[in-house]
N, C-alpha and C positions, 0 to 999 in steps of 0.2 A: 512515407513517413520524411518529416522534420526534423534530421539531426542535430543538434545539443550540445555544440564542444564549445568549454570554459577555458580557460586559461587554470586554471587554480590546479595546483596534485592535487591527485588522489589520493584521497582520504574515503580510506573502506565504507561500508554501510551497514546498514542490515536493520534483522525486526522480529516478526511477528511467522508463530501461521497462520497461514493466509486462509479463512476455511472455501474459500472459490473455489479451492482445490481442489478441494474434498478432503484435506492433510486430516492425521489425529493426531490431537493430545497441542499443546499451549508450551513452548519456549521460553526455559524462563527469562527475564530483563538478562542481558551482561553488564559482567564490568559497567562503572568509566572507565571508558581513557582518559589516557595528555587530552589528543588530540582537541590544536585547537575548533570551536565554536565558531555556524553561524553566524552569523547578530540575527537577530530577533528578526523575521516580515515584519510590515505592519501595511495594513489594504486599505486604500485615500475612498470612501466611504460615499454609494455617489446614494447622495442627499434628494434627486431629484429622478429615486428608481419611482418608474410609477408601472402594473403588469393587475393592469385589474381585471383586464382577461380573463384573473385561470387566479382560480378560485383556491388553493392553496397559497397563490400571498396574498389571495387579497384576505382574507380568514390571518394568514400570520401577522402580517401588520397590522391589523385589526387586534390583536393580542396584546402588539409588543416584542415579542418575542417568535423565534425560526426556531425549529424543533424541527431540529438537526440526532438521527442517530449516527453512534460509533460501537466501532471496536474499543471496550478495556482493557484487553487482555494482555495486544500485539507489537511489544515496547520495536520504538521507531512507525509507528508507521497509527495506530489509537491503544493508551496508552495509558494506564491510571497507577501514576508510582505506589508508594506507600508513602504514606501521608503526605500526598494530596489529593484532595477536590479535584480540581481536572486534570482533559484529558491534552496526555499533547502528538504528533506525531504527524510523518502529513496528510493523513489522514484530515485531520485536527486541522490545518495552516491552510488546502483545499479544500475546506468547510467553511473557513476566516473570512478566502476570496472572495469563492460564491455568494458567502453573504455578504460582504463586501457589495458587493455592484447591485446586489436586488435591495439595497440599503436598508443592511444591516450590521448594526457596531459586533465588537466581541459579545457585549454584555444584555447582547437582547441575544445572544443564541441558548440557544436549553440542549445539551444534553444530551439521549439516552442512550444506556451501555444499550451494545444492539448486539443477538448474536445470533449464527448464520440460522437456525433452525425461525429467527422469529422474525425474522427483514420481511418476506411479503410481509404476510399478520400484520405487522404492524401499521405497514405504505394507508395497506386498505382499510383498518381499520381509524386512519386518520391518526393514532398518536402518535404519528412524527407526521412531516413534511416534506423531513429526506433524508437517507440513506448516504451514509462517505464511511463505508466499511467492508476496505475489500472487498469492493464485491463486482462478482465477477457478473459481464452479460453476454447472456447469453438469450436464443429462440425461447427458450422452453421459460425458464422465470421474467422474458416481455406480454408472454401469454397474460396478465396476471396483476405486472407494475409492467411501470415506463424510462427508462434510461438515458439521460446527457450525458456525454464524451462516448472513449474511454476520453479522463486524464495521465495515467497508467501499462500499460500493459511488458505484467509481470511472466519472469519463463525461465520454467526450470536453469537452475546453475547447483555450480560447481564454488562447494567452500574450498578453501588446500594452503597447505600449508606457503609462506610470503615465500620461497625457497626453493615450491615442488613443479617440479616436469613439467606437472597433469595440465594442456591444452585444452582439452574438449572432452566429454562423456567420451568415444571413439581410444581416452588415453588410459580406460578405468579396465584393461584387463589385468583381472591379475592383481585387483586396484584391490579394497574393505574400501565399500564408500556408505557410509551409515544417513539417518533419514529416521524418518518416524514406524513407528508402526501400523500397517494399513493403509495408511493416506499413497493419494497418486505418485507422489515421488517415488517412493517404491518402488508403487508398479512396476511404475518406469522402468523401472531398473530392475528388477526382475525379469518386465517380460524384452527388453528392449534392451541390456544390457550384462547377458547372465551371463559375459567369461565373467567381470564384481562378481565381490564377494556383500552380497547388503551385510548390516548390521542396524541392527532397527531398535527404538527406545519410544521412552513414551509424551521426550519433548528434546528439543533436541538440545539446552543445554549437555546436556551430555552426550551428543555430535561432539559437540567442541570440548571438550573436554577429555571426552578422545583425538581432538587431533593435533593437541598441546601436546600430549600426552605421544603420537605419531599410533599410538593405538590404529586409528583407523588415518587412512588419503585424502580422502575430502568427504564434506560432509553435501548435503541435497535435497534444495525445499526451492523456492521459489526467493531467487535474484535478490526482492525487498528486502526476505526476514535472511538473507546470507550479507549482503549489507548491511545492512544495521550489526551482525556481530562482530564485519571485521570492522566498522567502523570503531566499536566500543573496544578489540586487538589491535589495533593502534599498530603495523609494524609486522604482529604478527603474521594476519592470514593474508589471502587476497582472492578475487571472486571474477576467477577462470574469466569469463566476460560472453560467455560464447550459450549464451540461451538456446535448447530445445524444445516448451513450448511455446505456449505463445493464452496467459487471461488479460483480458482488461478491462482493469478494475474503471464502474461506471454513477454515477451520481443516478442513489435506485431514488424512482418521481413515483406519484399517485397512474393507476392509468388514467390518458384520457386528455390533461392536466396537458391540453399540446404548449400552452403558451408558456406556460413552469418549464418543459423541457427549452427552449426557444433561449430560454432569458437562460439557463447553466448553460449552455452549450453557449451561448453568448461567454459570461462571464469568464467560460474553464479558456473561451479562446480568448479572450481580453490578456486574465492570464500570463499565456505563453505567450503571447507576445510582445507583451510592453514586461515582461523580464517574472513576475511579480513571481509565474511556475517555479520561472530555476532558486530565487530565492528562497521557496516555502525547500523543495528538492538538496540543496543542501546547509542548508537550517536544521535537518531532521537527515536526511542519509547522508547528506556527506557530496563525493565532489559529481557532480553530472559531468562528466567529461565522458564523448560514448558514448553519452542514454541519448536516447528518442523521446522524444516530443510527438505521443499519439499523433495522429490527424480526429477530429469533432466525427461518428462520422450519423451523420442528419439526417436521419432511417423518420 
C-alpha cells in the first residue's frame, strides 16, 4: 500500500456503524466540534468521458443521471442531517469524485438510500448504477455483484481519552471496552481479548458518553467510525491507530459490466494520484496523517 503522509495537525475523525463489518446498531451523530473544517473539494468533470462499452454507463448517460446507493445514517461516511435533503460524508465525496470522471456533475447524481440488506438486490434490479456505502469487498458478494476499489481499508481500532496510555488491543487486560451489542467488534473483543471487560450498548453514542465520563476505558469499532467521533470531540479523544482487522470498502457495480468496473477503478486511481482522494478524506474525516491509500484490486 502507498502511505499518504500529510503535514496537517491531526484532527480526530469518525462516524458510523459500518454494516460491512456486521455491526449492530447505528451511532448517533456526535455533537459538532470546534475544529476547523477543511474546504469542500471540487472535482473536475470529464466532459469527454465515453464509456459506451458499458451498458450501465450508457444507460445513465442517456438518462442524464447516475444513480448511486449510499447510506443515510452513518455520520462521516454517508449521512443526512436533520433538516437536510442531501447526504454528506466520505462515501459521498468518493461518489462525486468517481462520477466526475465518468462525465457526471454533482447535480446529475441521484442518491438513493441503500441499507446493507438491499445493496445486492438494488444493483441486480437496476435500481442503482453503483453502491458507495461502506460496502466491504468479499468473495461471497463477488458472486452476485462486481467491485471497483477498494477506496479505503477500514480496520477495528480503539478510541480512547487523549491522555490514555492504551496503545493497542494488547493493553486491554483489565480495561472496560465498549462496543455495540452483537456486533463483530464486540465479538472480537470477547473471543480474542477476553481479559478485557466488554460493555455493550445499542448505539456507539452511549459508548462515547461513557468514555467521556470515564466509565469505560476505550470504545471499539471500525476506525472510520472512531475517527469521526474523535473529530467531533477534538481534544478529548484519540484513535489509537493500531487496527487489528481489515475491511476493504469497494464501489459495488452490476455483475459482468467489466467496462464500468475498469472506468471506476481508473477514476479511483486518478483521485488517489492527483490529490482528490486526500481532499475528500480531510474534508469529511479529518487529518490523513498516517492513513494508507489502498491499492486498486483489478481482479
